[in-house]
Structures are given as structure tokens and as C-alpha cells.
C-alpha positions as CSV (number, residue, x, y, z in Angstrom):
1,M,73.6,-29.1,-40.3
2,E,72.5,-31.8,-37.9
3,Q,68.9,-32.2,-36.7
4,N,68.4,-32.9,-33.0
5,N,66.4,-36.1,-32.9
6,K,66.7,-36.8,-29.2
7,A,63.5,-38.2,-27.7
8,V,62.0,-36.3,-24.7
9,P,62.8,-38.2,-21.5
10,S,60.0,-40.4,-20.3
11,W,60.0,-38.8,-16.8
12,W,59.1,-35.4,-18.4
13,R,56.1,-37.1,-20.0
14,I,55.0,-38.6,-16.7
15,A,55.3,-35.2,-14.9
16,A,53.3,-33.4,-17.6
17,I,50.5,-36.0,-17.4
18,A,50.4,-35.8,-13.6
19,A,50.2,-32.0,-13.7
20,I,47.3,-32.1,-16.1
21,C,45.4,-34.6,-14.0
22,A,46.0,-32.6,-10.9
23,C,44.6,-29.5,-12.6
24,V,41.5,-31.4,-13.7
25,V,40.9,-32.8,-10.2
26,L,41.3,-29.4,-8.6
27,G,38.9,-27.8,-11.1
28,V,36.3,-30.4,-10.3
29,L,36.7,-30.0,-6.6
30,Y,36.5,-26.2,-6.9
31,A,33.4,-26.3,-9.0
32,T,31.7,-28.7,-6.6
33,K,32.6,-26.5,-3.6
34,S,31.4,-23.4,-5.5
35,D,28.0,-25.0,-6.4
36,A,27.6,-26.2,-2.8
37,S,28.4,-22.7,-1.5
38,S,26.1,-21.1,-4.0
39,Q,23.3,-23.5,-3.0
40,A,23.9,-22.8,0.7
41,T,23.8,-19.1,0.1
42,T,20.6,-19.4,-1.9
43,E,19.0,-21.5,0.8
44,A,20.1,-19.1,3.5
45,T,18.7,-16.1,1.6
46,E,15.4,-17.9,1.0
47,A,15.2,-18.8,4.7
48,A,15.9,-15.3,5.7
49,A,13.2,-14.0,3.4
50,S,10.7,-16.5,4.7
51,S,11.6,-15.6,8.2
52,K,11.1,-11.9,7.5
53,E,7.8,-12.6,5.9
54,A,6.7,-14.7,8.8
55,E,7.7,-11.9,11.3
56,S,5.8,-9.3,9.2
57,N,2.7,-11.5,9.2
58,E,2.9,-12.1,12.9
59,A,3.4,-8.4,13.5
60,T,0.4,-7.3,11.5
61,G,-1.9,-10.2,12.3
62,A,-2.4,-10.8,8.5
63,N,-2.2,-14.1,6.8
64,L,-0.5,-13.0,3.6
65,S,-0.2,-16.6,2.4
66,L,-3.8,-16.1,1.3
67,V,-2.9,-13.5,-1.2
68,G,-2.9,-15.4,-4.5
69,D,-2.4,-19.1,-5.0
70,G,-0.7,-19.1,-8.4
71,E,-3.6,-20.7,-10.2
72,D,-6.4,-18.3,-9.4
73,P,-5.1,-14.8,-9.0
74,L,-8.3,-13.7,-7.3
75,S,-8.8,-16.8,-5.2
76,L,-10.2,-14.8,-2.3
77,W,-13.1,-13.7,-4.4
78,N,-16.3,-15.7,-4.9
79,D,-16.6,-16.8,-8.6
80,D,-19.8,-14.9,-9.1
81,A,-18.4,-11.6,-7.8
82,P,-18.9,-9.0,-10.5
83,L,-15.4,-7.6,-10.1
84,K,-13.8,-11.0,-10.5
85,K,-15.6,-11.8,-13.7
86,E,-15.3,-8.3,-15.2
87,L,-11.8,-7.5,-14.2
88,I,-10.4,-10.8,-15.5
89,S,-12.2,-10.4,-18.8
90,Y,-11.0,-6.8,-19.0
91,V,-7.4,-7.6,-18.3
92,E,-7.4,-10.5,-20.8
93,A,-8.8,-8.2,-23.5
94,V,-6.5,-5.2,-22.9
95,T,-3.3,-7.3,-22.7
96,D,-4.0,-9.2,-25.9
97,E,-2.1,-7.6,-28.8
98,S,-4.6,-9.0,-31.3
99,S,-7.6,-7.5,-29.5
100,S,-9.2,-4.2,-30.5
101,D,-9.2,-3.4,-26.8
102,F,-5.4,-3.8,-26.4
103,I,-3.7,-1.1,-24.2
104,P,0.1,-0.5,-24.6
105,V,2.0,-1.2,-21.4
106,E,2.9,2.5,-20.9
107,D,-0.8,3.4,-20.8
108,R,-2.0,0.8,-18.3
109,V,-2.6,3.0,-15.3
110,A,-4.8,2.1,-12.4
111,T,-5.7,4.4,-9.5
112,F,-6.8,3.2,-6.0
113,D,-8.2,5.1,-3.1
114,F,-6.8,3.9,0.2
115,D,-9.2,4.1,3.3
116,G,-12.2,1.8,2.7
117,T,-10.8,0.6,-0.7
118,L,-7.6,-1.1,0.2
119,F,-7.5,-0.7,4.0
120,C,-9.9,-0.7,7.0
121,E,-11.6,2.6,6.8
122,T,-12.9,3.3,10.3
123,D,-11.9,1.8,13.6
124,P,-13.3,3.9,14.9
125,N,-12.0,6.4,12.3
126,Y,-9.5,6.7,9.5
127,F,-5.9,5.6,10.2
128,D,-4.6,9.2,10.0
129,Y,-7.3,10.5,12.3
130,T,-6.6,7.8,14.8
131,M,-2.8,8.4,14.7
132,Y,-3.4,12.2,15.1
133,L,-5.6,11.6,18.1
134,W,-2.9,9.5,19.7
135,R,-0.3,12.2,19.0
136,V,-2.4,15.0,20.7
137,T,-4.1,13.1,23.5
138,E,-1.8,10.2,24.5
139,D,1.7,10.6,23.1
140,P,3.8,11.4,26.3
141,D,6.4,13.2,24.2
142,Y,3.8,15.6,22.6
143,K,0.4,15.8,24.3
144,D,1.5,18.6,26.7
145,K,2.8,20.6,23.8
146,A,-0.3,20.4,21.7
147,S,-1.8,23.8,20.7
148,D,-5.4,24.8,21.5
149,F,-6.3,24.4,17.8
150,E,-4.8,20.9,17.8
151,K,-6.8,20.0,20.9
152,S,-10.0,21.4,19.4
153,V,-9.5,19.2,16.3
154,A,-8.9,16.2,18.6
155,E,-12.1,16.9,20.5
156,K,-14.1,16.9,17.2
157,I,-12.6,13.6,16.2
158,Q,-13.5,12.1,19.6
159,D,-17.0,13.4,19.3
160,Q,-17.3,11.9,15.8
161,N,-16.0,8.6,17.1
162,Q,-18.3,8.4,20.0
163,N,-21.5,10.1,18.7
164,G,-21.2,10.1,14.9
165,T,-21.2,14.0,14.8
166,K,-20.4,15.3,11.4
167,Y,-18.2,18.4,11.0
168,D,-18.0,19.7,7.4
169,E,-14.8,21.6,8.2
170,L,-13.0,18.7,9.9
171,A,-11.3,17.3,6.8
172,V,-9.3,20.5,6.2
173,E,-8.9,21.3,9.9
174,H,-7.4,17.8,10.4
175,G,-5.0,18.3,7.6
176,Q,-3.8,21.6,9.1
177,A,-3.6,20.0,12.6
178,V,-1.5,17.0,11.3
179,A,0.9,19.5,9.6
180,S,1.4,21.5,12.8
181,A,1.4,18.5,15.3
182,F,4.3,16.8,13.4
183,K,6.2,20.0,12.4
184,G,10.0,19.8,12.4
185,M,10.3,16.0,11.8
186,T,12.6,14.7,9.1
187,I,11.0,12.4,6.6
188,D,12.6,9.3,8.2
189,E,11.5,10.4,11.7
190,F,7.9,10.8,10.4
191,Y,8.0,7.3,8.8
192,D,9.4,5.8,12.0
193,Y,6.5,7.4,13.9
194,V,4.0,5.8,11.5
195,H,5.8,2.5,11.8
196,E,5.5,2.5,15.5
197,F,1.9,3.5,15.5
198,M,1.2,0.6,13.1
199,K,2.2,-1.8,15.8
200,Q,-0.7,-0.8,18.1
201,P,-3.6,-3.2,18.3
202,M,-6.7,-2.5,16.2
203,S,-9.4,-1.8,18.8
204,S,-12.3,-3.7,17.2
205,Y,-10.4,-6.7,16.1
206,E,-8.5,-9.6,17.7
207,G,-5.3,-10.7,16.0
208,M,-4.7,-7.5,14.0
209,T,-2.6,-4.4,14.5
210,R,-3.2,-0.9,13.1
211,G,-0.9,-1.7,10.2
212,G,-2.6,-5.0,9.4
213,G,-5.8,-3.6,8.1
214,F,-5.3,-4.4,4.4
215,Y,-8.3,-6.0,2.7
216,Q,-6.7,-9.2,1.4
217,P,-9.0,-9.6,-1.7
218,M,-8.1,-6.1,-2.8
219,V,-4.4,-6.8,-2.2
220,Q,-4.9,-9.6,-4.8
221,V,-6.4,-7.2,-7.2
222,V,-3.3,-5.0,-7.0
223,H,-1.0,-8.0,-7.4
224,Y,-3.0,-9.2,-10.4
225,L,-2.8,-5.8,-12.1
226,Q,0.9,-5.5,-11.4
227,A,1.5,-9.0,-12.9
228,N,-0.2,-7.7,-16.1
229,D,2.1,-4.6,-16.3
230,F,-0.3,-2.1,-14.9
231,D,1.2,0.9,-13.1
232,V,-0.7,1.2,-9.8
233,Y,-1.1,4.5,-8.0
234,I,-2.6,5.3,-4.6
235,M,-4.8,8.5,-4.5
236,S,-6.0,9.3,-1.0
237,G,-7.2,12.1,1.3
238,T,-4.8,10.7,3.9
239,D,-1.6,12.7,4.4
240,R,1.0,11.7,1.8
241,L,3.8,11.2,4.4
242,I,1.5,9.1,6.6
243,L,0.6,6.9,3.5
244,R,4.3,6.6,2.5
245,G,5.1,5.6,6.1
246,I,2.5,2.7,5.8
247,F,3.7,1.6,2.4
248,S,7.4,1.8,3.4
249,D,6.9,-0.5,6.4
250,P,8.2,-4.1,5.8
251,S,4.8,-5.5,6.9
252,C,3.0,-3.8,4.0
253,P,1.7,-6.5,1.6
254,I,1.7,-4.2,-1.5
255,D,5.1,-3.3,-3.0
256,L,4.9,0.1,-4.7
257,P,7.5,2.9,-5.4
258,L,6.8,5.7,-2.9
259,T,6.5,8.0,-6.0
260,H,3.2,6.2,-6.6
261,I,1.8,7.0,-3.2
262,L,-0.1,10.3,-3.6
263,G,-2.0,11.7,-0.7
264,S,-2.8,15.1,0.8
265,D,0.1,17.5,1.1
266,E,1.8,19.4,3.8
267,S,4.8,21.7,3.5
268,L,8.5,20.7,3.6
269,V,11.3,23.1,4.4
270,G,15.0,23.1,5.1
271,S,15.9,22.4,8.7
272,A,17.6,25.8,9.0
273,Q,15.1,27.7,6.9
274,G,13.0,29.1,9.7
275,E,10.3,31.5,8.5
276,E,12.1,32.6,5.4
277,D,10.3,32.1,2.1
278,G,11.5,29.3,-0.2
279,L,12.0,31.8,-3.0
280,N,14.6,33.6,-1.0
281,Y,16.3,30.6,0.6
282,T,18.9,28.2,-0.6
283,F,19.0,24.7,0.9
284,G,22.4,24.0,2.5
285,Q,24.6,21.0,2.0
286,D,24.4,20.2,5.8
287,E,20.6,20.4,6.0
288,K,17.7,18.0,6.0
289,L,14.2,18.4,4.7
290,V,11.7,18.6,7.6
291,T,8.0,19.1,7.8
292,G,7.1,22.7,7.7
293,G,3.9,22.9,9.6
294,D,1.6,24.2,6.8
295,F,-1.2,22.2,5.2
296,L,-1.3,22.6,1.4
297,M,-4.1,20.4,-0.2
298,K,-6.7,17.8,0.6
299,T,-6.6,15.1,-2.1
300,L,-10.3,14.5,-2.4
301,K,-12.9,14.7,-5.2
302,E,-11.7,17.0,-8.1
303,N,-8.3,17.4,-6.4
304,K,-7.7,13.7,-7.2
305,C,-8.0,14.4,-10.9
306,Y,-5.6,17.4,-10.6
307,I,-3.0,15.3,-8.7
308,I,-3.2,12.5,-11.2
309,Q,-2.6,14.8,-14.1
310,R,0.1,16.7,-12.3
311,E,2.1,13.7,-11.1
312,V,1.1,10.7,-13.2
313,A,0.5,12.7,-16.4
314,K,-1.8,10.0,-17.8
315,Q,-5.5,9.3,-17.6
316,P,-6.2,6.1,-15.7
317,V,-8.0,3.3,-17.4
318,L,-9.0,1.7,-14.1
319,S,-10.3,3.4,-10.9
320,F,-11.1,1.8,-7.5
321,G,-12.8,3.7,-4.7
322,N,-15.5,3.4,-2.0
323,S,-17.1,6.8,-1.5
324,S,-18.4,9.9,-3.2
325,G,-15.0,11.4,-2.7
326,D,-13.7,9.0,-5.4
327,F,-16.4,9.7,-8.0
328,A,-14.4,12.4,-9.7
329,M,-11.5,10.0,-10.1
330,D,-13.8,7.3,-11.4
331,N,-15.4,9.7,-13.9
332,Y,-12.0,10.8,-15.0
333,A,-11.1,7.2,-15.9
334,L,-14.4,6.7,-17.8
335,S,-14.6,10.1,-19.5
336,N,-13.5,10.3,-23.2
337,S,-10.9,7.7,-22.7
338,A,-8.8,6.5,-25.6
339,Y,-9.0,3.0,-24.2
340,K,-11.5,0.6,-22.7
341,S,-11.9,1.7,-19.1
342,A,-13.8,0.7,-15.9
343,A,-14.5,2.0,-12.4
344,F,-15.2,-0.1,-9.3
345,Q,-16.7,1.0,-6.0
346,L,-16.7,-1.0,-2.7
347,C,-19.9,-1.2,-0.7
348,C,-19.3,-1.6,3.1
349,D,-22.1,-4.1,3.6
350,D,-20.4,-6.6,5.9
351,V,-21.3,-6.1,9.6
352,E,-20.2,-9.5,10.8
353,R,-16.6,-9.6,9.7
354,E,-16.0,-5.8,9.4
355,N,-17.4,-2.6,10.9
356,G,-19.7,-2.0,7.9
357,N,-22.7,0.2,7.4
358,E,-25.6,-1.3,5.5
359,E,-27.4,2.0,4.9
360,K,-24.3,3.6,3.5
361,A,-23.6,0.5,1.4
362,A,-27.2,0.6,-0.1
363,E,-26.6,4.2,-1.1
364,M,-23.3,3.3,-2.8
365,L,-25.0,0.4,-4.7
366,A,-27.6,2.9,-6.0
367,D,-24.8,5.3,-7.0
368,C,-23.0,2.5,-8.9
369,E,-26.1,1.7,-10.8
370,E,-26.7,5.3,-11.7
371,N,-23.1,6.0,-12.7
372,G,-22.0,2.8,-14.3
373,Y,-19.5,1.8,-11.7
374,V,-19.0,-1.9,-10.9
375,P,-20.1,-2.5,-7.3
376,V,-18.1,-4.7,-4.9
377,S,-20.0,-6.3,-2.0
378,M,-17.6,-7.0,0.9
379,K,-20.3,-9.3,2.4
380,N,-21.1,-11.4,-0.7
381,D,-18.0,-11.2,-2.9
382,W,-15.2,-11.9,-0.5
383,K,-14.2,-15.2,1.1
384,T,-12.2,-13.4,3.7
385,I,-11.4,-9.8,4.6
386,Y,-8.3,-9.8,6.7
387,G,-7.2,-13.4,6.5
388,D,-7.0,-16.2,9.0
389,G,-6.4,-15.3,12.7
390,V,-8.3,-12.0,12.6
391,T,-11.7,-11.7,14.3
392,Y,-14.0,-8.7,14.3
393,T,-15.2,-8.1,17.9
394,G,-17.2,-5.0,17.1
395,A,-20.2,-7.1,16.0
396,E,-20.4,-8.6,19.5
397,D,-20.2,-5.1,21.1
398,A,-22.9,-3.8,18.8
399,E,-25.2,-6.7,19.8
400,L,-24.6,-6.1,23.5
401,A,-25.3,-2.4,23.1
402,E,-28.5,-3.1,21.2
403,A,-29.6,-5.6,23.9
404,A,-28.9,-3.2,26.7
């Protein structure tokens, strides 16, 4: 049996080598092109995000670049501010696994009030009061449809704005009036209405819209807690759908799941449900949820504790508020807690940069001393309130009125 010892022709060797080299060259070229394309895509994405942030800042009048500088998470707070010292010390202790104060991630719950705690409280009234007043007295698509009850609530708000008149029943009546004045809207339509109202100018400020009223130092607090694995919840007397409209807007500087936004409640029904009771009605596949026109609950005082337990199912370890309506939530955080806990209350003592009230602030300071809450002085603790480009003009108006 003969063995074939013929050598492979040299031209086959040359062709094989050439093919291998071509593959290598093509691979290098493809990888280079892919890297360049990837880099271009990344740069385009970053540019788009930067552009969107700039548009949001311009729309709200807020300088969000002030929120955190990477080195000092609470850079907008003066170093001697009690909250800055105590909160940083607290967070360092409860996030240290070797500390006796360590809190597991799943139990790090912080609750915040909204108006006057995270956001401009009164200009000249709460955001939801102001939006309701616009709906009933100025909205060309609705003002002529407003009921006598809705108009009477609007008149009380106007009297409160102009004369400071107090109405004990107004909180609940306003909730009822909001529910009826926005009856029949889908959730998205409601959010869109809120988003449009947020674009209106804030009356006592230059360079700020209705949606731009976030306190920048408090935004830093939220970001700081989120960076340390705290679950943050908003507990407010403001209507839940209005709040979720604010927090779903691209301009909002705080990123939270809407399930963490817990405000006062109004009814929701199927779009074809009419007056039929929900126990007797089956939602159809071609329907949408719409606002039902009924007010259910005002999330203030003890009701905040109820909502926290019902929807969060955990006792908070941190609580932040600004009024007596938040004391129940504060006390819930401090009462018989399994962990180290703390409560903070804002004092509206800045009348130069914000529409503060020194008498009210003094009362809050006394309440903090009596109840063991950590006070926050907007005047003495904060380097800024709303950021660069925002000027409070109400102080000038007050001086002119006093001189007259």
C-alpha cells in the first residue's frame, strides 16, 4: 500500500495565509468601528440627557446643579446646622454593620411631608389650593361649569389668601371640591393638567415656576438618604393624584416610584360605571379608570400613621415635617422603635428669601424643644433655598405695604 507523500502546492499555502490575514484585518476594522459607534452613541445619550436636564432647569427656574457636589452630600447646609451634623452622624451609625445602631436595608424607611417640608408651602397658599382656585375661577374650560359648592370653597380660599381668615372646615371641603372639580378625568389627563399648571409663574418669585418650588437643601437630604439605601415616602395632605402629577413631571428633582407618593384620597371608578356601586360592577376590558368625584380621606395628623401602616407596612425610622399636622408621623417614628430613630421639623423663619412667618417659626421651635424633634432653621441653616436665579419679591411687597 502506497502512502501519498505529495507536498501541498505552494500557491495553496499563500492563499491560506492571505485569507487568515484578511480575516484579522477585517476583525480589527470592525472592532474599531464598533468602539467608535458605541462611543458616539454614549456621547449622544449623555448629550441628550444633559439637554433634557438643562430644559427642565430652565422650565422650573431651579438650579439643580446645586444639589450635591459629590464630596459634601449636604453642601447647601451650613456646617453648624443641627440637621447636617445629626443626620450625617445618624446615617453613618445605622449603615455601619459593626455598629449597635445598625439598621438592615429593608427597615430603613424615611417619611417626608411635602408642603413646607420639601416644597414652597404658601404662595399665597398650598400648591393644590392654588391649582384648585385656578380651575374654578380662571380655567376657561371649566370655570363656567363650577358648582355653587366649588365656588364657595374658592371664595374661602381667596379670603384666606387676602385676609388670612381661618376656616376649620376648609381642609375637608377643599378635598371634596377637588374631587368634584376634576371628576371624570383619566389618570394621565389629571397628571397632564398638573404638569401644565406647574409651568405657571410663582407669583412672589422671579425666575421660578409653580413646579420649581422645591427646597434645594431638602432635595439634598432625600438624595443623601437614597444613596444610603433608605426607602423614602411622601406623606402629605395634598391630593395623591396632584402629588403624583408633580413627581411624575420631568422637572421634578426627586426620583421616587409613584407608589411612594401617598397623599389624600379621592375615588376612582370605571369610565362606564356611572353611579353603580363597585361591589356590583365589573371593570370592562375597553374601560379606563377615571376620577369618581368623591373625597375619601385627608392624610393629616393621625391619618398619616394609618396610611403609613396600610401602604408601607413598616414603622419609619426618620420623619421630616414642618407643622403640627406632622407631629403624629414624627411621634410614630420615635415611639417604641426597634431602631435608633429621629424626627426633624422645619421652622419657616426666613422672610428675606422666602415667604416665612417668624411667629409661626418661634412656635415650632418651642414645639421641637418640648417633643425632642430636631429643628431646621431655613434662615440660619441653609445657604440657599431655591438655587441661583430665583429671587423672592414678596419681601419688597411687604416692606412697601408696611411703609404705606
